[in-house]
PDB file of N, CA, C, O and CB in Angstrom:
ATOM      1  N   MET A   1     -14.198   3.320  32.423  1.00  0.00           N
ATOM      2  CA  MET A   1     -14.082   3.509  31.003  1.00  0.00           C
ATOM      3  C   MET A   1     -12.726   2.992  30.510  1.00  0.00           C
ATOM      4  O   MET A   1     -12.655   2.262  29.522  1.00  0.00           O
ATOM      5  CB  MET A   1     -14.268   4.986  30.648  1.00  0.00           C
ATOM      6  N   ARG A   2     -11.662   3.375  31.202  1.00  0.00           N
ATOM      7  CA  ARG A   2     -10.329   2.927  30.773  1.00  0.00           C
ATOM      8  C   ARG A   2     -10.204   1.418  30.876  1.00  0.00           C
ATOM      9  O   ARG A   2      -9.683   0.769  29.969  1.00  0.00           O
ATOM     10  CB  ARG A   2      -9.235   3.600  31.614  1.00  0.00           C
ATOM     11  N   GLN A   3     -10.685   0.855  31.988  1.00  0.00           N
ATOM     12  CA  GLN A   3     -10.590  -0.594  32.158  1.00  0.00           C
ATOM     13  C   GLN A   3     -11.445  -1.318  31.130  1.00  0.00           C
ATOM     14  O   GLN A   3     -11.042  -2.362  30.616  1.00  0.00           O
ATOM     15  CB  GLN A   3     -11.013  -0.998  33.573  1.00  0.00           C
ATOM     16  N   ARG A   4     -12.609  -0.784  30.825  1.00  0.00           N
ATOM     17  CA  ARG A   4     -13.487  -1.403  29.828  1.00  0.00           C
ATOM     18  C   ARG A   4     -12.798  -1.432  28.468  1.00  0.00           C
ATOM     19  O   ARG A   4     -12.823  -2.452  27.779  1.00  0.00           O
ATOM     20  CB  ARG A   4     -14.830  -0.643  29.734  1.00  0.00           C
ATOM     21  N   TYR A   5     -12.178  -0.306  28.076  1.00  0.00           N
ATOM     22  CA  TYR A   5     -11.444  -0.250  26.806  1.00  0.00           C
ATOM     23  C   TYR A   5     -10.313  -1.275  26.804  1.00  0.00           C
ATOM     24  O   TYR A   5     -10.115  -1.986  25.818  1.00  0.00           O
ATOM     25  CB  TYR A   5     -10.881   1.172  26.562  1.00  0.00           C
ATOM     26  N   ALA A   6      -9.578  -1.349  27.900  1.00  0.00           N
ATOM     27  CA  ALA A   6      -8.491  -2.326  28.000  1.00  0.00           C
ATOM     28  C   ALA A   6      -9.019  -3.745  27.854  1.00  0.00           C
ATOM     29  O   ALA A   6      -8.417  -4.571  27.168  1.00  0.00           O
ATOM     30  CB  ALA A   6      -7.753  -2.175  29.335  1.00  0.00           C
ATOM     31  N   ASP A   7     -10.146  -4.027  28.500  1.00  0.00           N
ATOM     32  CA  ASP A   7     -10.741  -5.365  28.406  1.00  0.00           C
ATOM     33  C   ASP A   7     -11.155  -5.689  26.971  1.00  0.00           C
ATOM     34  O   ASP A   7     -10.944  -6.805  26.497  1.00  0.00           O
ATOM     35  CB  ASP A   7     -11.956  -5.475  29.339  1.00  0.00           C
ATOM     36  N   LEU A   8     -11.740  -4.718  26.289  1.00  0.00           N
ATOM     37  CA  LEU A   8     -12.211  -4.942  24.916  1.00  0.00           C
ATOM     38  C   LEU A   8     -11.078  -5.139  23.921  1.00  0.00           C
ATOM     39  O   LEU A   8     -11.230  -5.864  22.938  1.00  0.00           O
ATOM     40  CB  LEU A   8     -13.062  -3.784  24.473  1.00  0.00           C
ATOM     41  N   THR A   9      -9.946  -4.498  24.173  1.00  0.00           N
ATOM     42  CA  THR A   9      -8.841  -4.552  23.211  1.00  0.00           C
ATOM     43  C   THR A   9      -7.738  -5.517  23.594  1.00  0.00           C
ATOM     44  O   THR A   9      -6.888  -5.856  22.771  1.00  0.00           O
ATOM     45  CB  THR A   9      -8.257  -3.196  23.043  1.00  0.00           C
ATOM     46  N   GLY A  10      -7.748  -5.961  24.842  1.00  0.00           N
ATOM     47  CA  GLY A  10      -6.679  -6.840  25.296  1.00  0.00           C
ATOM     48  C   GLY A  10      -5.404  -6.102  25.660  1.00  0.00           C
ATOM     49  O   GLY A  10      -4.363  -6.728  25.856  1.00  0.00           O
ATOM     50  N   LEU A  11      -5.471  -4.764  25.755  1.00  0.00           N
ATOM     51  CA  LEU A  11      -4.294  -3.988  26.154  1.00  0.00           C
ATOM     52  C   LEU A  11      -4.193  -3.934  27.671  1.00  0.00           C
ATOM     53  O   LEU A  11      -5.209  -3.925  28.366  1.00  0.00           O
ATOM     54  CB  LEU A  11      -4.355  -2.561  25.569  1.00  0.00           C
ATOM     55  N   PRO A  12      -2.963  -3.896  28.187  1.00  0.00           N
ATOM     56  CA  PRO A  12      -2.822  -3.699  29.627  1.00  0.00           C
ATOM     57  C   PRO A  12      -3.096  -2.234  29.976  1.00  0.00           C
ATOM     58  O   PRO A  12      -2.854  -1.345  29.161  1.00  0.00           O
ATOM     59  CB  PRO A  12      -1.405  -4.121  30.103  1.00  0.00           C
ATOM     60  N   MET A  13      -3.592  -1.990  31.164  1.00  0.00           N
ATOM     61  CA  MET A  13      -3.777  -0.623  31.619  1.00  0.00           C
ATOM     62  C   MET A  13      -2.646  -0.327  32.592  1.00  0.00           C
ATOM     63  O   MET A  13      -2.610  -0.866  33.698  1.00  0.00           O
ATOM     64  CB  MET A  13      -5.189  -0.411  32.285  1.00  0.00           C
ATOM     65  N   LEU A  14      -1.729   0.528  32.177  1.00  0.00           N
ATOM     66  CA  LEU A  14      -0.540   0.821  32.961  1.00  0.00           C
ATOM     67  C   LEU A  14      -0.560   2.256  33.456  1.00  0.00           C
ATOM     68  O   LEU A  14      -1.100   3.147  32.800  1.00  0.00           O
ATOM     69  CB  LEU A  14       0.719   0.563  32.141  1.00  0.00           C
ATOM     70  N   ALA A  15       0.029   2.463  34.608  1.00  0.00           N
ATOM     71  CA  ALA A  15       0.151   3.812  35.148  1.00  0.00           C
ATOM     72  C   ALA A  15       1.264   4.553  34.407  1.00  0.00           C
ATOM     73  O   ALA A  15       2.256   3.953  33.992  1.00  0.00           O
ATOM     74  CB  ALA A  15       0.434   3.774  36.677  1.00  0.00           C
ATOM     75  N   VAL A  16       1.088   5.851  34.250  1.00  0.00           N
ATOM     76  CA  VAL A  16       2.135   6.687  33.672  1.00  0.00           C
ATOM     77  C   VAL A  16       3.118   7.007  34.783  1.00  0.00           C
ATOM     78  O   VAL A  16       2.729   7.462  35.858  1.00  0.00           O
ATOM     79  CB  VAL A  16       1.548   7.998  33.027  1.00  0.00           C
ATOM     80  N   THR A  17       4.386   6.769  34.518  1.00  0.00           N
ATOM     81  CA  THR A  17       5.399   7.038  35.531  1.00  0.00           C
ATOM     82  C   THR A  17       6.457   7.974  34.959  1.00  0.00           C
ATOM     83  O   THR A  17       6.519   8.188  33.749  1.00  0.00           O
ATOM     84  CB  THR A  17       6.044   5.722  36.028  1.00  0.00           C
ATOM     85  N   GLY A  18       7.272   8.518  35.821  1.00  0.00           N
ATOM     86  CA  GLY A  18       8.400   9.306  35.355  1.00  0.00           C
ATOM     87  C   GLY A  18       8.231  10.806  35.454  1.00  0.00           C
ATOM     88  O   GLY A  18       9.094  11.548  34.983  1.00  0.00           O
ATOM     89  N   GLY A  19       7.148  11.279  36.052  1.00  0.00           N
ATOM     90  CA  GLY A  19       7.032  12.722  36.208  1.00  0.00           C
ATOM     91  C   GLY A  19       5.605  13.197  36.152  1.00  0.00           C
ATOM     92  O   GLY A  19       4.662  12.406  36.165  1.00  0.00           O
ATOM     93  N   THR A  20       5.464  14.503  36.088  1.00  0.00           N
ATOM     94  CA  THR A  20       4.164  15.133  35.988  1.00  0.00           C
ATOM     95  C   THR A  20       3.995  15.609  34.556  1.00  0.00           C
ATOM     96  O   THR A  20       4.866  16.290  34.014  1.00  0.00           O
ATOM     97  CB  THR A  20       4.014  16.308  37.004  1.00  0.00           C
ATOM     98  N   TYR A  21       2.892  15.256  33.956  1.00  0.00           N
ATOM     99  CA  TYR A  21       2.636  15.614  32.569  1.00  0.00           C
ATOM    100  C   TYR A  21       1.482  16.599  32.514  1.00  0.00           C
ATOM    101  O   TYR A  21       0.375  16.287  32.952  1.00  0.00           O
ATOM    102  CB  TYR A  21       2.328  14.360  31.718  1.00  0.00           C
ATOM    103  N   THR A  22       1.730  17.763  31.991  1.00  0.00           N
ATOM    104  CA  THR A  22       0.692  18.782  31.882  1.00  0.00           C
ATOM    105  C   THR A  22       0.476  19.127  30.416  1.00  0.00           C
ATOM    106  O   THR A  22       1.333  18.873  29.569  1.00  0.00           O
ATOM    107  CB  THR A  22       1.068  20.050  32.694  1.00  0.00           C
ATOM    108  N   GLY A  23      -0.677  19.706  30.134  1.00  0.00           N
ATOM    109  CA  GLY A  23      -0.941  20.143  28.776  1.00  0.00           C
ATOM    110  C   GLY A  23      -1.286  19.028  27.812  1.00  0.00           C
ATOM    111  O   GLY A  23      -1.115  19.185  26.603  1.00  0.00           O
ATOM    112  N   THR A  24      -1.768  17.907  28.320  1.00  0.00           N
ATOM    113  CA  THR A  24      -2.132  16.813  27.432  1.00  0.00           C
ATOM    114  C   THR A  24      -3.578  16.964  26.978  1.00  0.00           C
ATOM    115  O   THR A  24      -4.331  17.757  27.543  1.00  0.00           O
ATOM    116  CB  THR A  24      -1.924  15.456  28.126  1.00  0.00           C
ATOM    117  N   ALA A  25      -3.951  16.222  25.985  1.00  0.00           N
ATOM    118  CA  ALA A  25      -5.275  16.356  25.373  1.00  0.00           C
ATOM    119  C   ALA A  25      -6.413  15.935  26.282  1.00  0.00           C
ATOM    120  O   ALA A  25      -7.479  16.548  26.241  1.00  0.00           O
ATOM    121  CB  ALA A  25      -5.332  15.552  24.121  1.00  0.00           C
ATOM    122  N   SER A  26      -6.226  14.921  27.092  1.00  0.00           N
ATOM    123  CA  SER A  26      -7.356  14.447  27.894  1.00  0.00           C
ATOM    124  C   SER A  26      -7.813  15.455  28.948  1.00  0.00           C
ATOM    125  O   SER A  26      -9.020  15.665  29.072  1.00  0.00           O
ATOM    126  CB  SER A  26      -6.989  13.153  28.569  1.00  0.00           C
ATOM    127  N   PRO A  27      -6.917  16.094  29.719  1.00  0.00           N
ATOM    128  CA  PRO A  27      -7.421  17.113  30.654  1.00  0.00           C
ATOM    129  C   PRO A  27      -8.067  18.302  29.933  1.00  0.00           C
ATOM    130  O   PRO A  27      -9.036  18.879  30.428  1.00  0.00           O
ATOM    131  CB  PRO A  27      -6.281  17.612  31.541  1.00  0.00           C
ATOM    132  N   TRP A  28      -7.536  18.659  28.784  1.00  0.00           N
ATOM    133  CA  TRP A  28      -8.128  19.758  28.019  1.00  0.00           C
ATOM    134  C   TRP A  28      -9.574  19.417  27.653  1.00  0.00           C
ATOM    135  O   TRP A  28     -10.473  20.237  27.841  1.00  0.00           O
ATOM    136  CB  TRP A  28      -7.296  20.048  26.739  1.00  0.00           C
ATOM    137  N   ALA A  29      -9.794  18.230  27.141  1.00  0.00           N
ATOM    138  CA  ALA A  29     -11.145  17.830  26.742  1.00  0.00           C
ATOM    139  C   ALA A  29     -12.079  17.792  27.941  1.00  0.00           C
ATOM    140  O   ALA A  29     -13.230  18.219  27.852  1.00  0.00           O
ATOM    141  CB  ALA A  29     -11.120  16.462  26.055  1.00  0.00           C
ATOM    142  N   GLN A  30     -11.589  17.285  29.051  1.00  0.00           N
ATOM    143  CA  GLN A  30     -12.422  17.198  30.245  1.00  0.00           C
ATOM    144  C   GLN A  30     -12.812  18.584  30.753  1.00  0.00           C
ATOM    145  O   GLN A  30     -13.931  18.775  31.230  1.00  0.00           O
ATOM    146  CB  GLN A  30     -11.693  16.424  31.342  1.00  0.00           C
ATOM    147  N   ASN A  31     -11.916  19.537  30.657  1.00  0.00           N
ATOM    148  CA  ASN A  31     -12.170  20.882  31.188  1.00  0.00           C
ATOM    149  C   ASN A  31     -12.851  21.815  30.202  1.00  0.00           C
ATOM    150  O   ASN A  31     -13.693  22.617  30.606  1.00  0.00           O
ATOM    151  CB  ASN A  31     -10.883  21.499  31.627  1.00  0.00           C
ATOM    152  N   LYS A  32     -12.519  21.738  28.943  1.00  0.00           N
ATOM    153  CA  LYS A  32     -13.015  22.699  27.961  1.00  0.00           C
ATOM    154  C   LYS A  32     -14.327  22.297  27.305  1.00  0.00           C
ATOM    155  O   LYS A  32     -15.153  23.156  26.996  1.00  0.00           O
ATOM    156  CB  LYS A  32     -11.991  22.900  26.907  1.00  0.00           C
ATOM    157  N   VAL A  33     -14.523  21.034  27.095  1.00  0.00           N
ATOM    158  CA  VAL A  33     -15.740  20.603  26.409  1.00  0.00           C
ATOM    159  C   VAL A  33     -16.585  19.671  27.271  1.00  0.00           C
ATOM    160  O   VAL A  33     -17.497  19.005  26.779  1.00  0.00           O
ATOM    161  CB  VAL A  33     -15.385  19.914  25.104  1.00  0.00           C
ATOM    162  N   SER A  34     -16.270  19.634  28.558  1.00  0.00           N
ATOM    163  CA  SER A  34     -16.999  18.780  29.503  1.00  0.00           C
ATOM    164  C   SER A  34     -17.118  17.350  28.990  1.00  0.00           C
ATOM    165  O   SER A  34     -18.156  16.703  29.128  1.00  0.00           O
ATOM    166  CB  SER A  34     -18.390  19.353  29.769  1.00  0.00           C
ATOM    167  N   GLY A  35     -16.054  16.890  28.411  1.00  0.00           N
ATOM    168  CA  GLY A  35     -16.067  15.544  27.857  1.00  0.00           C
ATOM    169  C   GLY A  35     -15.326  14.562  28.734  1.00  0.00           C
ATOM    170  O   GLY A  35     -14.795  14.905  29.790  1.00  0.00           O
ATOM    171  N   VAL A  36     -15.308  13.361  28.274  1.00  0.00           N
ATOM    172  CA  VAL A  36     -14.556  12.300  28.917  1.00  0.00           C
ATOM    173  C   VAL A  36     -13.473  11.906  27.935  1.00  0.00           C
ATOM    174  O   VAL A  36     -13.740  11.704  26.750  1.00  0.00           O
ATOM    175  CB  VAL A  36     -15.469  11.074  29.315  1.00  0.00           C
ATOM    176  N   ALA A  37     -12.250  11.797  28.429  1.00  0.00           N
ATOM    177  CA  ALA A  37     -11.149  11.491  27.519  1.00  0.00           C
ATOM    178  C   ALA A  37     -10.116  10.608  28.205  1.00  0.00           C
ATOM    179  O   ALA A  37      -9.944  10.653  29.423  1.00  0.00           O
ATOM    180  CB  ALA A  37     -10.491  12.784  27.013  1.00  0.00           C
ATOM    181  N   PHE A  38      -9.453   9.829  27.418  1.00  0.00           N
ATOM    182  CA  PHE A  38      -8.297   9.080  27.874  1.00  0.00           C
ATOM    183  C   PHE A  38      -7.415   8.840  26.667  1.00  0.00           C
ATOM    184  O   PHE A  38      -7.874   8.919  25.527  1.00  0.00           O
ATOM    185  CB  PHE A  38      -8.708   7.736  28.563  1.00  0.00           C
ATOM    186  N   ILE A  39      -6.160   8.549  26.914  1.00  0.00           N
ATOM    187  CA  ILE A  39      -5.191   8.388  25.836  1.00  0.00           C
ATOM    188  C   ILE A  39      -4.797   6.922  25.743  1.00  0.00           C
ATOM    189  O   ILE A  39      -4.516   6.274  26.751  1.00  0.00           O
ATOM    190  CB  ILE A  39      -3.941   9.283  26.064  1.00  0.00           C
ATOM    191  N   VAL A  40      -4.782   6.413  24.524  1.00  0.00           N
ATOM    192  CA  VAL A  40      -4.345   5.050  24.267  1.00  0.00           C
ATOM    193  C   VAL A  40      -3.018   5.129  23.522  1.00  0.00           C
ATOM    194  O   VAL A  40      -2.938   5.736  22.453  1.00  0.00           O
ATOM    195  CB  VAL A  40      -5.418   4.242  23.449  1.00  0.00           C
ATOM    196  N   GLU A  41      -2.000   4.531  24.071  1.00  0.00           N
ATOM    197  CA  GLU A  41      -0.688   4.511  23.433  1.00  0.00           C
ATOM    198  C   GLU A  41      -0.567   3.235  22.610  1.00  0.00           C
ATOM    199  O   GLU A  41      -0.546   2.130  23.152  1.00  0.00           O
ATOM    200  CB  GLU A  41       0.456   4.605  24.490  1.00  0.00           C
ATOM    201  N   LEU A  42      -0.488   3.404  21.293  1.00  0.00           N
ATOM    202  CA  LEU A  42      -0.365   2.261  20.390  1.00  0.00           C
ATOM    203  C   LEU A  42       1.035   2.225  19.794  1.00  0.00           C
ATOM    204  O   LEU A  42       1.722   3.245  19.724  1.00  0.00           O
ATOM    205  CB  LEU A  42      -1.431   2.325  19.269  1.00  0.00           C
ATOM    206  N   GLY A  43       1.437   1.066  19.377  1.00  0.00           N
ATOM    207  CA  GLY A  43       2.748   0.912  18.769  1.00  0.00           C
ATOM    208  C   GLY A  43       2.824   1.550  17.394  1.00  0.00           C
ATOM    209  O   GLY A  43       1.871   2.189  16.948  1.00  0.00           O
ATOM    210  N   PRO A  44       3.948   1.380  16.726  1.00  0.00           N
ATOM    211  CA  PRO A  44       4.163   2.045  15.438  1.00  0.00           C
ATOM    212  C   PRO A  44       3.328   1.479  14.284  1.00  0.00           C
ATOM    213  O   PRO A  44       3.189   2.134  13.251  1.00  0.00           O
ATOM    214  CB  PRO A  44       5.607   1.957  15.077  1.00  0.00           C
ATOM    215  N   SER A  45       2.785   0.303  14.443  1.00  0.00           N
ATOM    216  CA  SER A  45       1.980  -0.256  13.356  1.00  0.00           C
ATOM    217  C   SER A  45       0.912  -1.178  13.940  1.00  0.00           C
ATOM    218  O   SER A  45       1.095  -1.806  14.983  1.00  0.00           O
ATOM    219  CB  SER A  45       2.874  -1.026  12.339  1.00  0.00           C
ATOM    220  N   LEU A  46      -0.201  -1.231  13.228  1.00  0.00           N
ATOM    221  CA  LEU A  46      -1.307  -2.098  13.624  1.00  0.00           C
ATOM    222  C   LEU A  46      -1.730  -2.935  12.426  1.00  0.00           C
ATOM    223  O   LEU A  46      -1.632  -2.496  11.280  1.00  0.00           O
ATOM    224  CB  LEU A  46      -2.505  -1.268  14.172  1.00  0.00           C
ATOM    225  N   THR A  47      -2.196  -4.131  12.703  1.00  0.00           N
ATOM    226  CA  THR A  47      -2.783  -4.933  11.636  1.00  0.00           C
ATOM    227  C   THR A  47      -4.186  -4.394  11.355  1.00  0.00           C
ATOM    228  O   THR A  47      -4.739  -3.636  12.152  1.00  0.00           O
ATOM    229  CB  THR A  47      -2.824  -6.456  12.023  1.00  0.00           C
ATOM    230  N   ASP A  48      -4.745  -4.783  10.235  1.00  0.00           N
ATOM    231  CA  ASP A  48      -6.107  -4.367   9.923  1.00  0.00           C
ATOM    232  C   ASP A  48      -7.079  -4.810  11.015  1.00  0.00           C
ATOM    233  O   ASP A  48      -7.991  -4.066  11.374  1.00  0.00           O
ATOM    234  CB  ASP A  48      -6.538  -4.935   8.567  1.00  0.00           C
ATOM    235  N   GLN A  49      -6.889  -6.003  11.536  1.00  0.00           N
ATOM    236  CA  GLN A  49      -7.774  -6.511  12.593  1.00  0.00           C
ATOM    237  C   GLN A  49      -7.632  -5.694  13.874  1.00  0.00           C
ATOM    238  O   GLN A  49      -8.627  -5.437  14.552  1.00  0.00           O
ATOM    239  CB  GLN A  49      -7.471  -7.989  12.880  1.00  0.00           C
ATOM    240  N   GLN A  50      -6.417  -5.285  14.215  1.00  0.00           N
ATOM    241  CA  GLN A  50      -6.212  -4.460  15.408  1.00  0.00           C
ATOM    242  C   GLN A  50      -6.899  -3.100  15.255  1.00  0.00           C
ATOM    243  O   GLN A  50      -7.462  -2.573  16.215  1.00  0.00           O
ATOM    244  CB  GLN A  50      -4.704  -4.267  15.675  1.00  0.00           C
ATOM    245  N   VAL A  51      -6.852  -2.545  14.065  1.00  0.00           N
ATOM    246  CA  VAL A  51      -7.547  -1.277  13.807  1.00  0.00           C
ATOM    247  C   VAL A  51      -9.040  -1.451  14.052  1.00  0.00           C
ATOM    248  O   VAL A  51      -9.665  -0.618  14.710  1.00  0.00           O
ATOM    249  CB  VAL A  51      -7.288  -0.786  12.354  1.00  0.00           C
ATOM    250  N   VAL A  52      -9.610  -2.523  13.529  1.00  0.00           N
ATOM    251  CA  VAL A  52     -11.036  -2.803  13.720  1.00  0.00           C
ATOM    252  C   VAL A  52     -11.340  -3.003  15.210  1.00  0.00           C
ATOM    253  O   VAL A  52     -12.345  -2.497  15.710  1.00  0.00           O
ATOM    254  CB  VAL A  52     -11.461  -4.058  12.906  1.00  0.00           C
ATOM    255  N   THR A  53     -10.491  -3.725  15.907  1.00  0.00           N
ATOM    256  CA  THR A  53     -10.686  -3.963  17.344  1.00  0.00           C
ATOM    257  C   THR A  53     -10.731  -2.650  18.114  1.00  0.00           C
ATOM    258  O   THR A  53     -11.609  -2.454  18.955  1.00  0.00           O
ATOM    259  CB  THR A  53      -9.566  -4.857  17.899  1.00  0.00           C
ATOM    260  N   HIS A  54      -9.791  -1.749  17.834  1.00  0.00           N
ATOM    261  CA  HIS A  54      -9.749  -0.469  18.546  1.00  0.00           C
ATOM    262  C   HIS A  54     -10.924   0.427  18.156  1.00  0.00           C
ATOM    263  O   HIS A  54     -11.504   1.091  19.014  1.00  0.00           O
ATOM    264  CB  HIS A  54      -8.427   0.252  18.262  1.00  0.00           C
ATOM    265  N   ALA A  55     -11.272   0.451  16.900  1.00  0.00           N
ATOM    266  CA  ALA A  55     -12.430   1.248  16.469  1.00  0.00           C
ATOM    267  C   ALA A  55     -13.710   0.721  17.120  1.00  0.00           C
ATOM    268  O   ALA A  55     -14.531   1.506  17.593  1.00  0.00           O
ATOM    269  CB  ALA A  55     -12.565   1.224  14.923  1.00  0.00           C
ATOM    270  N   ASP A  56     -13.880  -0.577  17.146  1.00  0.00           N
ATOM    271  CA  ASP A  56     -15.061  -1.170  17.793  1.00  0.00           C
ATOM    272  C   ASP A  56     -15.089  -0.848  19.290  1.00  0.00           C
ATOM    273  O   ASP A  56     -16.152  -0.578  19.850  1.00  0.00           O
ATOM    274  CB  ASP A  56     -15.077  -2.701  17.583  1.00  0.00           C
ATOM    275  N   ALA A  57     -13.924  -0.877  19.931  1.00  0.00           N
ATOM    276  CA  ALA A  57     -13.857  -0.575  21.364  1.00  0.00           C
ATOM    277  C   ALA A  57     -14.258   0.873  21.642  1.00  0.00           C
ATOM    278  O   ALA A  57     -14.968   1.143  22.611  1.00  0.00           O
ATOM    279  CB  ALA A  57     -12.443  -0.839  21.899  1.00  0.00           C
ATOM    280  N   VAL A  58     -13.811   1.797  20.805  1.00  0.00           N
ATOM    281  CA  VAL A  58     -14.191   3.206  20.962  1.00  0.00           C
ATOM    282  C   VAL A  58     -15.705   3.346  20.854  1.00  0.00           C
ATOM    283  O   VAL A  58     -16.328   4.028  21.668  1.00  0.00           O
ATOM    284  CB  VAL A  58     -13.486   4.092  19.898  1.00  0.00           C
ATOM    285  N   LEU A  59     -16.288   2.713  19.864  1.00  0.00           N
ATOM    286  CA  LEU A  59     -17.736   2.800  19.679  1.00  0.00           C
ATOM    287  C   LEU A  59     -18.491   2.159  20.844  1.00  0.00           C
ATOM    288  O   LEU A  59     -19.501   2.695  21.302  1.00  0.00           O
ATOM    289  CB  LEU A  59     -18.140   2.132  18.364  1.00  0.00           C
ATOM    290  N   THR A  60     -18.007   1.024  21.319  1.00  0.00           N
ATOM    291  CA  THR A  60     -18.660   0.339  22.430  1.00  0.00           C
ATOM    292  C   THR A  60     -18.605   1.167  23.706  1.00  0.00           C
ATOM    293  O   THR A  60     -19.622   1.355  24.373  1.00  0.00           O
ATOM    294  CB  THR A  60     -18.014  -1.019  22.664  1.00  0.00           C
ATOM    295  N   VAL A  61     -17.416   1.663  24.045  1.00  0.00           N
ATOM    296  CA  VAL A  61     -17.271   2.475  25.261  1.00  0.00           C
ATOM    297  C   VAL A  61     -18.112   3.741  25.156  1.00  0.00           C
ATOM    298  O   VAL A  61     -18.748   4.146  26.129  1.00  0.00           O
ATOM    299  CB  VAL A  61     -15.787   2.838  25.504  1.00  0.00           C
ATOM    300  N   SER A  62     -18.118   4.361  23.997  1.00  0.00           N
ATOM    301  CA  SER A  62     -18.920   5.580  23.800  1.00  0.00           C
ATOM    302  C   SER A  62     -20.403   5.293  23.998  1.00  0.00           C
ATOM    303  O   SER A  62     -21.102   6.058  24.663  1.00  0.00           O
ATOM    304  CB  SER A  62     -18.683   6.164  22.393  1.00  0.00           C
ATOM    305  N   ALA A  63     -20.876   4.212  23.434  1.00  0.00           N
ATOM    306  CA  ALA A  63     -22.287   3.853  23.558  1.00  0.00           C
ATOM    307  C   ALA A  63     -22.645   3.528  25.005  1.00  0.00           C
ATOM    308  O   ALA A  63     -23.715   3.906  25.482  1.00  0.00           O
ATOM    309  CB  ALA A  63     -22.615   2.660  22.653  1.00  0.00           C
ATOM    310  N   GLU A  64     -21.753   2.830  25.701  1.00  0.00           N
ATOM    311  CA  GLU A  64     -22.021   2.505  27.089  1.00  0.00           C
ATOM    312  C   GLU A  64     -22.007   3.747  27.980  1.00  0.00           C
ATOM    313  O   GLU A  64     -22.798   3.830  28.919  1.00  0.00           O
ATOM    314  CB  GLU A  64     -21.006   1.498  27.587  1.00  0.00           C
ATOM    315  N   LEU A  65     -21.145   4.695  27.712  1.00  0.00           N
ATOM    316  CA  LEU A  65     -21.116   5.942  28.481  1.00  0.00           C
ATOM    317  C   LEU A  65     -22.363   6.770  28.227  1.00  0.00           C
ATOM    318  O   LEU A  65     -22.849   7.475  29.112  1.00  0.00           O
ATOM    319  CB  LEU A  65     -19.871   6.756  28.135  1.00  0.00           C
ATOM    320  N   ASP A  66     -22.867   6.675  27.024  1.00  0.00           N
ATOM    321  CA  ASP A  66     -24.053   7.448  26.658  1.00  0.00           C
ATOM    322  C   ASP A  66     -25.290   6.982  27.429  1.00  0.00           C
ATOM    323  O   ASP A  66     -26.260   7.730  27.554  1.00  0.00           O
ATOM    324  CB  ASP A  66     -24.305   7.342  25.154  1.00  0.00           C
ATOM    325  N   THR A  67     -25.260   5.756  27.942  1.00  0.00           N
ATOM    326  CA  THR A  67     -26.423   5.224  28.664  1.00  0.00           C
ATOM    327  C   THR A  67     -26.358   5.505  30.169  1.00  0.00           C
ATOM    328  O   THR A  67     -27.295   5.198  30.905  1.00  0.00           O
ATOM    329  CB  THR A  67     -26.535   3.723  28.430  1.00  0.00           C
ATOM    330  N   ILE A  68     -25.244   6.088  30.617  1.00  0.00           N
ATOM    331  CA  ILE A  68     -25.092   6.359  32.063  1.00  0.00           C
ATOM    332  C   ILE A  68     -25.830   7.621  32.441  1.00  0.00           C
ATOM    333  O   ILE A  68     -25.822   8.014  33.607  1.00  0.00           O
ATOM    334  CB  ILE A  68     -23.604   6.485  32.452  1.00  0.00           C
TER     335      ILE A  68
END
């Protein structure tokens, strides 16, 4: 799922480094609502086209997960 989103948006998929991070939204969603979650770190501003690209990627990944 993460790699697919990265492929659709052209973002690199990087490992989080620098420590242990607890209490983030993705583990909460996975444990509390039996969902699938990941976090996308975006810069301070996006163009209109980048917004559309990310929104389309969310919809595409969601639809593909729904068929599994």
